Wavefront OBJ file of the C-alpha trace (Angstrom):
o trace
v 26.550 10.062 16.536
v 27.394 13.765 16.099
v 24.587 15.375 14.142
v 26.927 18.224 13.143
v 29.367 16.089 11.183
v 29.488 16.353 7.406
v 28.456 12.722 7.110
v 24.896 13.552 8.052
v 22.455 14.386 5.257
v 20.803 17.758 5.716
v 17.430 18.974 4.578
v 16.913 22.365 2.946
v 13.370 23.632 3.458
v 11.808 24.930 0.259
v 8.043 25.256 0.374
v 5.233 24.620 2.830
v 1.621 24.909 1.695
v -1.782 24.085 3.150
v -4.155 21.868 1.170
v -7.906 21.894 1.754
v -10.597 19.243 1.304
v -12.812 21.588 -0.720
v -10.161 23.400 -2.784
v -8.416 22.047 -5.876
v -4.621 22.165 -6.076
v -4.691 22.376 -9.861
v -2.974 19.007 -10.245
v -4.533 15.889 -11.745
v -5.194 12.919 -9.412
v -2.176 10.644 -9.033
v -1.815 7.453 -6.991
v 1.637 7.051 -5.397
v 1.864 3.245 -4.997
v 0.621 3.185 -1.390
v -3.094 2.472 -1.880
v -3.787 -0.901 -0.315
v -7.523 -0.995 -1.037
v -9.820 1.215 -3.077
v -13.420 0.184 -2.460
v -16.820 1.856 -2.641
v -16.821 2.301 1.149
v -13.235 3.198 2.047
v -9.747 3.976 0.794
v -6.904 2.255 2.678
v -3.342 3.615 2.557
v -0.404 1.517 3.701
v 1.132 2.779 6.935
v 3.974 1.570 9.100
v 5.489 -0.878 6.639
v 4.400 -4.475 6.266
v 4.172 -4.455 2.462
v 6.933 -7.092 2.366
v 4.902 -9.482 4.537
v 4.931 -12.936 2.946
v 8.484 -12.607 1.632
v 9.868 -15.408 3.779
v 6.967 -17.667 2.863
v 7.516 -16.866 -0.791
v 11.249 -17.560 -0.688
v 11.161 -20.682 1.490
v 7.911 -22.086 0.149
v 8.355 -20.980 -3.445
v 11.908 -22.243 -3.842
v 12.607 -24.824 -1.136
v 9.052 -26.094 -0.804
v 8.383 -26.412 -4.529
v 11.763 -28.072 -5.088
v 11.164 -30.614 -2.308
v 7.611 -31.413 -3.434
v 8.762 -31.643 -7.056
v 11.552 -34.036 -6.130
v 9.077 -36.112 -4.110
v 6.798 -36.408 -7.144
v 9.694 -37.392 -9.384
v 10.739 -40.150 -6.976
v 7.096 -41.272 -6.641
v 6.931 -41.718 -10.419
v 9.851 -44.113 -10.082
v 8.109 -46.063 -7.349
v 9.899 -44.440 -4.415
v 7.881 -42.275 -2.042
v 9.959 -40.224 0.389
v 7.761 -39.036 3.260
v 10.579 -37.014 4.825
v 11.184 -35.077 1.609
v 7.455 -34.339 1.283
v 7.226 -33.285 4.940
v 10.227 -30.988 4.476
v 8.646 -29.369 1.425
v 5.320 -28.790 3.173
v 6.965 -27.464 6.327
v 8.991 -24.946 4.298
v 5.669 -23.432 3.286
v 3.414 -24.024 6.319
v 5.797 -22.843 9.065
v 6.709 -19.425 7.614
v 3.133 -18.984 6.358
v 1.670 -19.374 9.841
v 4.408 -17.191 11.346
v 3.712 -14.344 8.928
v -0.078 -14.652 8.856
v -0.570 -14.882 12.617
v 1.454 -11.729 13.274
v -0.779 -8.657 12.844
v 0.003 -6.213 10.068
v 0.180 -2.484 10.816
v -3.303 -1.118 10.243
v -3.691 1.249 7.278
v -4.844 4.854 7.214
v -8.540 4.663 6.315
v -10.582 7.285 4.485
v -14.258 6.378 4.977
v -16.530 7.802 2.263
v -19.780 6.859 4.006
v -19.038 8.673 7.245
v -16.628 11.198 5.687
v -13.861 10.749 8.217
v -10.339 9.386 8.595
v -9.161 6.591 10.927
v -5.647 5.826 12.129
v -4.279 3.320 14.634
v -1.278 4.302 16.727
v 0.048 1.520 18.947
v -3.454 0.244 19.625
v -5.045 3.671 20.188
v -7.673 4.893 17.727
v -7.223 8.331 16.169
v -9.632 10.028 13.787
v -10.676 13.286 12.193
v -13.668 14.463 10.137
v -13.026 14.881 6.418
v -15.128 18.030 6.046
v -12.942 20.988 6.944
v -9.748 18.898 6.990
v -6.414 20.473 6.038
v -3.197 18.815 4.921
v 0.329 20.196 5.153
v 2.595 19.671 2.140
v 6.245 20.411 2.828
v 8.845 20.209 0.065
v 12.513 19.933 0.954
v 15.801 18.680 -0.440
v 17.801 16.057 1.425
v 21.523 16.557 0.860
v 24.378 14.249 1.879
v 27.771 12.987 0.663
v 26.405 9.528 -0.178
v 23.035 10.429 -1.670
v 23.768 13.755 -3.374
v 20.645 15.869 -3.536
v 17.265 14.135 -3.208
v 14.077 16.085 -3.747
v 11.417 15.114 -1.215
v 7.985 16.281 -0.165
v 5.882 15.261 2.827
v 2.092 15.223 3.009
v 0.621 15.196 6.513
v -2.738 15.487 8.233
v -3.703 15.900 11.898
v -5.809 13.331 13.734
v -7.170 13.236 17.288
v -7.420 10.407 19.811
v -10.909 8.932 20.116
v -12.578 10.161 23.328
v -9.326 11.978 24.201
v -9.586 15.038 21.924
v -6.712 16.846 23.650
v -4.279 14.288 22.195
v -3.364 14.810 18.553
v -0.915 13.383 16.019
v 0.451 14.519 12.688
v 0.566 11.500 10.369
v 2.365 11.222 7.053
v 0.414 9.921 4.053
v 3.242 7.800 2.684
v 6.998 8.252 2.609
v 8.175 11.728 1.502
v 11.456 10.558 -0.025
v 11.813 10.852 -3.772
v 8.540 12.754 -4.153
v 8.014 16.269 -5.435
v 5.483 18.808 -4.232
v 3.533 18.345 -7.474
v 3.335 14.581 -6.859
v 2.027 15.049 -3.330
v -0.528 17.603 -4.535
v -1.606 15.083 -7.178
v -1.984 12.422 -4.497
v -4.064 14.820 -2.394
v -6.253 15.310 -5.474
v -6.636 11.520 -5.694
v -7.874 11.431 -2.089
v -10.099 14.491 -2.634
v -11.637 12.963 -5.752
v -12.339 9.745 -3.871
v -13.905 11.413 -0.843
v -15.811 14.169 -2.671
v -16.690 12.639 -6.048
v -15.894 8.913 -5.761
v -15.631 6.109 -5.466
v -14.845 6.215 -9.211
v -13.589 9.321 -10.984
v -11.837 10.393 -14.175
v -8.413 11.922 -14.815
v -9.743 15.343 -13.785
v -11.191 14.099 -10.499
v -14.790 14.314 -11.665
v -17.277 11.599 -10.745
v -17.440 8.704 -13.175
v -19.571 5.591 -13.376
v -16.552 3.764 -14.793
v -13.627 2.579 -12.666
v -11.283 2.638 -15.694
v -9.152 5.589 -14.560
v -8.839 4.327 -10.988
v -7.807 0.880 -12.238
v -5.234 2.434 -14.565
v -3.727 4.289 -11.596
v -3.648 1.223 -9.360
v -2.187 -0.907 -12.177
v 0.992 1.198 -12.111
v 1.823 -0.230 -8.683
v 4.599 -2.852 -9.084
v 3.177 -6.375 -9.279
v 5.982 -8.884 -8.905
v 3.878 -11.892 -9.869
v 2.998 -10.104 -13.103
v 6.672 -9.712 -13.999
v 6.730 -13.002 -15.937
v 3.554 -12.129 -17.847
v 4.909 -8.677 -18.732
v 8.208 -10.179 -19.899
v 6.419 -12.819 -21.967
v 4.138 -10.216 -23.548
v 7.176 -8.078 -24.335
v 8.800 -10.988 -26.165
v 5.581 -11.622 -28.109
v 5.421 -7.965 -29.105
v 9.038 -7.999 -30.285
v 8.337 -11.162 -32.263
v 5.397 -9.516 -34.018
v 7.427 -6.389 -34.802
v 10.223 -8.495 -36.353
v 7.913 -10.864 -38.203
v 9.258 -13.760 -36.154
v 12.844 -13.413 -37.396
v 15.792 -13.202 -34.978
v 13.640 -11.585 -32.318
v 14.780 -13.548 -29.221
v 17.972 -12.179 -27.722
v 20.090 -13.570 -24.903
v 18.724 -11.046 -22.406
v 15.173 -12.076 -23.330
v 15.949 -15.728 -22.581
v 17.556 -14.852 -19.233
v 14.596 -12.681 -18.201
v 12.052 -15.313 -19.229
v 13.820 -18.049 -17.286
v 14.454 -15.815 -14.256
v 10.872 -14.511 -14.003
v 9.451 -17.993 -14.589
v 11.535 -19.526 -11.791
v 10.587 -16.787 -9.327
v 6.912 -16.651 -10.283
v 5.880 -19.132 -7.502
v 7.754 -17.028 -4.915
v 5.957 -13.850 -5.894
v 2.533 -15.514 -6.025
v 2.989 -17.106 -2.604
v 4.210 -13.797 -1.152
v 1.146 -11.962 -2.470
v -1.201 -14.685 -1.231
v 0.361 -14.615 2.248
v 0.111 -10.820 2.412
v -3.539 -10.979 1.337
v -4.419 -13.472 4.086
v -2.502 -11.488 6.725
v -4.287 -8.308 5.634
v -7.735 -9.896 5.923
v -6.954 -11.159 9.424
v -5.663 -7.751 10.533
v -8.934 -6.021 9.606
v -10.486 -7.500 12.745
v -8.040 -5.500 14.861
v -9.988 -2.286 14.306
v -12.310 -1.342 17.192
v -15.985 -2.163 16.761
v -16.908 1.493 16.142
v -14.666 1.462 13.066
v -15.439 -2.022 11.758
v -19.181 -1.460 11.740
v -18.709 1.823 9.834
v -16.679 0.106 7.112
v -19.661 -2.057 6.155
v -21.975 -1.036 3.331
v -25.005 -0.937 5.647
v -23.247 0.218 8.798
v -23.783 3.406 10.822
v -23.039 6.753 9.186
v -22.523 8.770 12.351
v -19.030 10.176 12.713
v -16.805 9.380 15.651
v -16.679 13.077 16.509
v -20.465 12.962 16.872
v -20.199 9.934 19.173
v -17.727 11.862 21.294
v -20.116 14.772 21.573
v -23.004 12.467 22.509
v -20.862 10.830 25.182
v -19.976 14.179 26.713
v -16.400 14.398 25.472
v -15.063 17.899 24.943
v -14.481 18.209 21.215
v -11.551 20.491 20.440
v -11.304 19.958 16.658
v -13.239 21.231 13.704
v -16.354 19.153 13.000
l 1 2 3 4 5 6 7 8 9 10 11 12 13 14 15 16 17 18 19 20 21 22 23 24 25 26 27 28 29 30 31 32 33 34 35 36 37 38 39 40 41 42 43 44 45 46 47 48 49 50 51 52 53 54 55 56 57 58 59 60 61 62 63 64 65 66 67 68 69 70 71 72 73 74 75 76 77 78 79 80 81 82 83 84 85 86 87 88 89 90 91 92 93 94 95 96 97 98 99 100 101 102 103 104 105 106 107 108 109 110 111 112 113 114 115 116 117 118 119 120 121 122 123 124 125 126 127 128 129 130 131 132 133 134 135 136 137 138 139 140 141 142 143 144 145 146 147 148 149 150 151 152 153 154 155 156 157 158 159 160 161 162 163 164 165 166 167 168 169 170 171 172 173 174 175 176 177 178 179 180 181 182 183 184 185 186 187 188 189 190 191 192 193 194 195 196 197 198 199 200 201 202 203 204 205 206 207 208 209 210 211 212 213 214 215 216 217 218 219 220 221 222 223 224 225 226 227 228 229 230 231 232 233 234 235 236 237 238 239 240 241 242 243 244 245 246 247 248 249 250 251 252 253 254 255 256 257 258 259 260 261 262 263 264 265 266 267 268 269 270 271 272 273 274 275 276 277 278 279 280 281 282 283 284 285 286 287 288 289 290 291 292 293 294 295 296 297 298 299 300 301 302 303 304 305 306 307 308 309 310 311 312 313 314 315 316 317
């Protein structure tokens, strides 16, 4: 395809700034829907897709499987037990579940508080960098095209080095840049800074806090499809209270309640499948990483291991 045709969206560079681990950007911490795990030991950011893992299990098991099992139970109540129908219902859940769980998920970008370093897996090779002295590049640009108009975007990237091969480096993006502003990416960098420097729990200004209330409020903003029915139901209850129970239920409310109720099993199964697949994928990290993710594991950095093993260290440590 000709890259010079008018059909291709073009990016207009606007601003590039450097962000430091020990310098505030002036923005308040903001989570951008890509935090997979926020624990006392590490912060895991989704990388390389995979957030839709479990979708096929949710659709096939939640709709086809539940319908088949439900029909089997209805027939059993009438004295007819259909083994084929039950087997079909179970297979619609078990087969896609095993297929999605047994395939490894892309490993996340890990920020380890205990060792103060970052881990990244690239096609089976371990990359890392110390947190102290780290810099991030924030680049704001506008993507312009005939079909998308003008879309403001901003990338946030850090550099990591291959373990025991310090001459090999990568620039990795902390989440998709599309639809994000420079202020949003600076806020996300503040979220990471607050976690690594003052965490694991912190307040809206990034200061250390004994309470996890602010962190939970940030993570709660992330779309939760299984909670869609609960949110819709609570919205109807609120409208009922505001109208004193009179003429509060509209046609759209009924449609949303029915729709979210019917799809609730799909969303729950999808989330369960993703959770199981994620737990299995944790074992794919090399031993030097896995043991450092444990509460009582080693605190030596990988850059220190490289130095002890006689590797030439070419990065800041």
